[in-house]
C-alpha positions in Angstrom: 0.0 0.0 0.0 1.1 3.5 -0.7 0.2 6.5 1.5 1.2 10.1 1.4 0.6 13.3 3.3 1.8 16.8 4.0 2.7 18.7 7.1 3.0 22.4 8.0 6.4 23.4 9.4 5.3 26.9 10.4 4.9 26.0 14.1 8.4 24.6 14.2 9.8 27.7 12.6 8.0 30.4 14.5 7.3 28.9 18.0 10.9 27.9 18.8 10.3 24.2 18.4 13.3 23.4 16.2 15.7 22.3 19.0 12.9 20.6 21.0 11.7 18.6 18.0 15.2 17.7 16.8 15.8 16.2 20.3 13.0 13.7 19.7 14.6 12.4 16.5 17.3 9.7 16.2 20.7 11.3 16.7 21.8 10.9 13.0 18.6 12.4 11.7 18.8 15.3 14.1 22.4 16.0 13.1 21.5 15.9 9.4 18.6 18.4 10.0 20.5 20.8 12.3 23.5 21.1 10.0 21.4 23.1 7.5 22.4 26.7 7.0 19.3 28.4 8.4 16.3 27.8 10.6 13.8 27.5 7.7 15.8 24.7 6.2 16.2 23.0 9.5 12.5 23.2 10.2 11.7 21.7 6.7 14.0 18.7 7.3 12.7 18.1 10.9 9.1 18.5 9.6 9.7 15.7 7.0 11.1 13.3 9.7 8.2 14.1 12.0 5.7 13.4 9.3 7.5 10.2 8.3 7.3 8.9 11.9 3.7 10.0 12.2 2.7 8.2 9.0 4.6 5.0 9.9 2.9 4.8 13.3 -0.5 5.3 11.6 -0.2 3.0 8.7 2.2 0.3 9.9 -0.7 -0.6 12.2 1.1 -2.5 15.0 2.3 0.4 17.1 0.7 0.4 20.6 1.9 3.5 22.4 4.8 5.9 22.9 6.0 3.8 25.7 5.7 0.3 24.1 7.5 -0.7 20.9 6.2 -3.6 18.9 6.9 -5.5 15.7 3.8 -6.2 13.7 4.1 -9.7 12.3 2.7 -8.7 8.9 5.1 -5.8 8.3 8.0 -6.4 10.7 8.8 -2.7 11.1 10.2 -2.0 14.5 10.1 1.1 16.6 12.0 1.6 19.8 10.5 2.4 23.2 9.9 6.0 22.2 8.4 5.1 18.8 11.5 6.2 16.9 11.9 5.0 13.3 14.1 2.2 12.1 17.5 3.3 11.1 17.4 5.7 8.1 20.3 5.8 5.6 21.0 7.8 2.5 22.4 6.5 -0.8 24.9 8.3 -3.0 22.2 10.3 -4.7 20.7 11.4 -1.3 17.7 9.1 -1.5 16.7 7.9 2.0 15.8 4.3 2.9 15.2 2.1 6.0 18.2 -0.1 6.7 17.2 -3.8 7.0 13.6 -3.2 6.1 13.1 -3.8 2.4 9.4 -4.1 2.8 9.1 -0.4 3.7 10.1 2.4 1.3 9.6 6.1 1.7 10.6 9.5 0.3 10.5 13.0 1.6 10.2 16.5 0.1 9.7 20.1 1.4 9.1 23.6 0.1 8.5 26.9 1.9 6.2 26.0 4.8 5.2 22.5 3.8 6.9 19.0 4.1 5.6 15.9 2.3 6.1 12.2 2.7 5.2 9.0 0.9 5.5 5.5 2.2 5.1 2.1 0.6 4.4 -0.9 2.8 4.2 -4.6 1.9 4.3 -7.7 4.1 7.6 -8.9 5.6 9.6 -10.9 3.2 8.5 -8.8 0.2 10.2 -5.8 -1.3 8.3 -2.5 -1.3 8.1 -0.6 -4.6 10.3 2.5 -4.9 8.5 5.7 -4.4 9.2 9.4 -5.0 7.4 12.5 -3.8 7.9 16.2 -4.6 6.1 19.3 -3.2 6.6 22.8 -4.5 4.9 26.1 -3.7 3.2 27.3 -6.8 5.5 29.8 -8.5 4.6 33.3 -9.5 7.7 33.8 -11.5 6.4 33.5 -15.0 9.7 34.4 -16.8 11.6 31.8 -14.8 8.9 29.2 -15.5 9.1 29.8 -19.2 12.9 29.5 -19.2 12.7 26.2 -17.4 10.0 24.9 -19.8 12.2 25.8 -22.7 15.4 24.2 -21.2 14.1 21.1 -19.5 10.6 20.1 -20.8 10.0 17.4 -23.4 8.2 18.2 -26.6 5.0 16.6 -25.2 5.3 18.7 -22.0 6.0 21.9 -24.0 2.9 21.2 -26.1 0.8 20.9 -23.0 2.2 24.2 -21.7 1.4 25.9 -25.0 -2.3 25.5 -24.4 -2.2 27.8 -21.4 0.5 30.2 -22.4 -1.9 33.1 -22.6 -3.1 32.7 -18.9 -0.1 33.5 -16.6 -1.6 32.0 -13.3 -2.7 28.8 -15.1 0.7 28.6 -16.8 2.5 28.9 -13.5 0.3 26.3 -11.8 0.7 23.8 -14.6 4.4 24.4 -14.8 4.7 23.6 -11.0 2.6 20.5 -11.4 4.7 19.1 -14.2 7.9 20.1 -12.4 6.8 18.2 -9.2 6.0 15.2 -11.3 9.5 15.4 -12.9 11.2 15.5 -9.5 9.0 12.8 -8.1 9.8 10.6 -11.1 13.6 11.1 -10.7 13.4 10.6 -6.9 11.5 7.4 -7.5 14.2 6.1 -9.8 16.9 7.2 -7.3 18.8 9.4 -9.7 19.8 13.1 -9.6 18.4 16.1 -11.2 20.9 15.8 -14.1 18.3 13.6 -15.8 15.4 16.1 -15.5 15.2 16.6 -19.3 14.8 12.9 -19.9 12.1 12.5 -17.2 9.1 12.9 -19.5 6.0 13.1 -17.3 3.8 12.4 -20.3 5.3 8.9 -20.6 6.4 7.6 -17.1 5.7 4.0 -18.2 8.8 4.2 -20.5 10.8 4.4 -17.2 8.8 1.7 -15.5 6.9 4.1 -13.3 3.4 5.5 -12.8 2.1 8.6 -11.0 0.0 7.8 -8.0 -1.2 11.4 -7.5 -0.7 15.0 -8.5 -2.8 17.4 -6.6 -3.0 20.9 -5.2 -2.9 21.6 -1.5 -3.6 24.8 0.4 -1.8 25.8 3.6 -3.2 28.6 5.8 -1.4 29.9 8.8 -1.5 32.9 11.1 1.9 34.6 11.7 3.2 36.0 15.0 1.6 39.4 14.2 -1.8 37.9 13.8 -1.9 38.2 10.0 -3.4 35.2 8.1 -1.5 33.8 5.1 -2.5 31.3 2.4 0.0 29.4 0.3 -0.8 27.0 -2.6 1.3 24.0 -3.3 1.4 21.1 -5.7 2.4 17.6 -4.5 3.1 14.7 -6.9 3.7 11.1 -6.0 5.4 8.4 -8.2 5.7 4.6 -7.9 8.1 2.3 -9.7 6.2 -0.6 -11.1 9.0 -2.4 -13.0 12.7 -2.0 -13.6 13.5 1.1 -15.7 13.8 0.3 -19.4 15.5 3.5 -20.4 18.8 4.9 -19.0 18.4 8.2 -17.2 20.6 10.4 -15.1 
C-alpha cells in the first residue's frame, strides 16, 4: 500500500520548536537536519522526519503507544520504546531508505512551509516498490517558469504548456505541477536532477513508473503578528512498477 501526506512546518519555525523537535529524532537524523544553514531549512528537514514517523505509526498498524514498541508480524517494522523510526540511511544520490527493512520504502520533500512524505508498505519478506514525492509552492515567477520549460521540458510537455500560455496564473500552476512530477519521477528512480530533461512526465511507463497522485494543497497559517497567510502547493507522487527500461541520469 502507498500512503502520502503533507505537514505544515510553520509552528516549528515560528514557535521555537526546532531544537525541541530535533531532540526527539534519532541522533543521526537530528544531526542531518540541524547542519542546515538556516532555521527555515532545519524546520523543513525536521518536519519531514516528524511526518515520516507519524505516518509510519499510523499505517504500519502495529504500534501500541509511545512507551511500548512492537513488531507487527505482517510488516515487521520495528520502533524503539519512544516510537523512533528504524535506522534511516541515504544513498549516494541522497535518497533515504530504511536499513534492513526492504518491505518499507519512503521518500520526503519540502518547500517553503510544507513538508511531504510518501511511504510504501508490503508484508515482511516482500520488497516495497520504490516511491518518490515532490512538493513545491506554486511559483509566481512567469519568466523563470518559461525559461525552465524551454530548457528542461520534453516536446510533449511543451505542447501541454502551450495550451495555457496566454493565462499566466494557469501557466505557473501547470508548470509547477509538471515540475513536481518530474522530480517525483527522478526521486522514485533514485537518480539526480541531471536527468530532469529525460524525465518525460507524459510517458512515465517508459521508465517503468506510474504517477499515484498529483494534486493541489492549500496551507493557511497565522503569523506572530496575527496576519493570516494562504499558500498554494502542488504535490506529486510516483511509484516504480518495474525496472527502468531507459537509462536516465
